[in-house]
C-alpha positions as CSV (number, residue, x, y, z in Angstrom):
1,X,-53.1,-77.4,78.6
2,X,-53.6,-75.9,82.1
3,X,-56.3,-77.0,84.4
4,X,-59.7,-75.5,83.6
5,X,-58.6,-74.3,80.2
6,X,-60.5,-75.1,77.1
7,X,-58.8,-75.9,73.8
8,X,-58.1,-72.8,71.7
9,X,-58.4,-70.4,74.7
10,X,-55.6,-68.2,75.7
11,X,-54.8,-67.2,79.2
12,X,-56.2,-63.8,80.1
13,X,-53.7,-61.0,79.9
14,X,-53.7,-58.6,82.9
15,X,-55.8,-55.6,82.0
16,X,-54.2,-52.2,81.8
17,X,-55.8,-49.4,83.7
18,X,-57.3,-46.5,81.9
19,X,-54.6,-44.1,83.0
20,X,-51.9,-46.5,81.7
21,X,-53.7,-47.0,78.4
22,X,-54.1,-43.3,78.0
23,X,-50.4,-42.7,78.7
24,X,-49.4,-45.5,76.3
25,X,-51.6,-43.9,73.6
26,X,-50.2,-40.5,74.2
27,X,-46.7,-41.8,73.9
28,X,-47.5,-43.5,70.7
29,X,-49.1,-40.3,69.4
30,X,-46.0,-38.3,70.2
31,X,-43.8,-40.9,68.4
32,X,-46.1,-40.8,65.4
33,X,-45.9,-37.0,65.3
34,X,-42.1,-37.2,65.5
35,X,-42.0,-39.6,62.6
36,X,-44.4,-37.5,60.6
37,X,-42.2,-34.5,61.1
38,X,-39.2,-36.5,59.9
39,X,-41.1,-37.6,56.8
40,X,-42.0,-34.0,56.0
41,X,-38.3,-33.1,56.0
42,X,-37.5,-35.9,53.5
43,X,-37.3,-35.4,49.8
44,X,-37.5,-37.8,46.8
45,X,-36.6,-37.4,43.2
46,X,-37.8,-39.1,40.0
47,X,-36.9,-38.7,36.4
48,X,-38.5,-39.4,33.1
49,X,-37.2,-39.6,29.5
50,X,-33.8,-40.9,30.6
51,X,-33.2,-37.9,32.8
52,X,-34.8,-35.3,30.4
53,X,-37.2,-34.2,33.2
54,X,-36.4,-34.5,36.9
55,X,-38.8,-33.6,39.7
56,X,-38.2,-33.4,43.5
57,X,-41.0,-33.9,45.9
58,X,-41.0,-33.1,49.6
59,X,-42.4,-35.2,52.4
60,X,-45.3,-32.8,52.4
61,X,-46.0,-34.1,48.9
62,X,-45.3,-30.8,47.3
63,X,-43.1,-30.4,44.2
64,X,-40.0,-28.5,45.3
65,X,-38.0,-28.6,42.0
66,X,-38.3,-29.3,38.3
67,X,-35.4,-29.6,36.0
68,X,-36.0,-29.8,32.3
69,X,-33.0,-30.6,30.0
70,X,-33.0,-28.0,27.2
71,X,-32.8,-30.7,24.5
72,X,-36.3,-31.9,25.2
73,X,-37.8,-28.4,24.8
74,X,-39.3,-28.7,21.3
75,X,-42.0,-26.1,20.5
76,X,-43.4,-28.5,17.9
77,X,-43.9,-31.3,20.5
78,X,-45.1,-29.7,23.7
79,X,-47.2,-32.8,24.4
80,X,-44.1,-35.0,24.9
81,X,-42.7,-32.5,27.4
82,X,-46.0,-32.4,29.3
83,X,-46.1,-36.2,29.4
84,X,-42.5,-36.4,30.7
85,X,-43.3,-33.8,33.4
86,X,-46.4,-35.7,34.4
87,X,-44.6,-39.1,34.5
88,X,-41.8,-37.8,36.7
89,X,-44.1,-35.9,39.0
90,X,-46.4,-39.0,39.5
91,X,-43.4,-41.2,40.1
92,X,-41.9,-38.8,42.7
93,X,-45.2,-38.5,44.5
94,X,-45.7,-42.3,44.5
95,X,-42.2,-42.8,46.0
96,X,-43.0,-40.3,48.8
97,X,-46.3,-42.0,49.4
98,X,-44.5,-45.3,49.7
99,X,-42.0,-43.9,52.2
100,X,-44.8,-42.3,54.2
101,X,-46.9,-45.5,54.3
102,X,-43.8,-47.6,55.2
103,X,-42.8,-45.3,58.1
104,X,-46.3,-44.8,59.5
105,X,-47.2,-48.5,59.0
106,X,-44.8,-49.3,61.7
107,X,-47.3,-47.9,64.2
108,X,-50.3,-49.8,62.8
109,X,-48.9,-53.3,62.2
110,X,-50.0,-55.6,64.9
111,X,-53.0,-53.5,65.9
112,X,-55.4,-55.7,63.9
113,X,-56.9,-52.7,62.1
114,X,-58.5,-53.9,58.8
115,X,-57.3,-52.2,55.7
116,X,-54.0,-51.0,57.2
């Protein structure tokens, strides 16, 4: 332990000037915007019922395509088709949310922000 240091204390880091901090924050914001734009260009796909229903979701979390296999279209069992569509849509949206959180989480890790 260095002279004059108390146990558990860390040496002081040199303080960054306000202009340098602002520049660093602006650079980080630009990088976050770039990653967000890349995420918005991504697409994920999920299926339900063994591929009976397939749904694609964009990085903007919008459904871009729905494919329904003709064999699952049964006028007497519309509820099953609705359930398959809902399951595939929810899974595709969950996957895109996971991708988004993983990519954007790279910016927040190490910042010590609770809940992130």
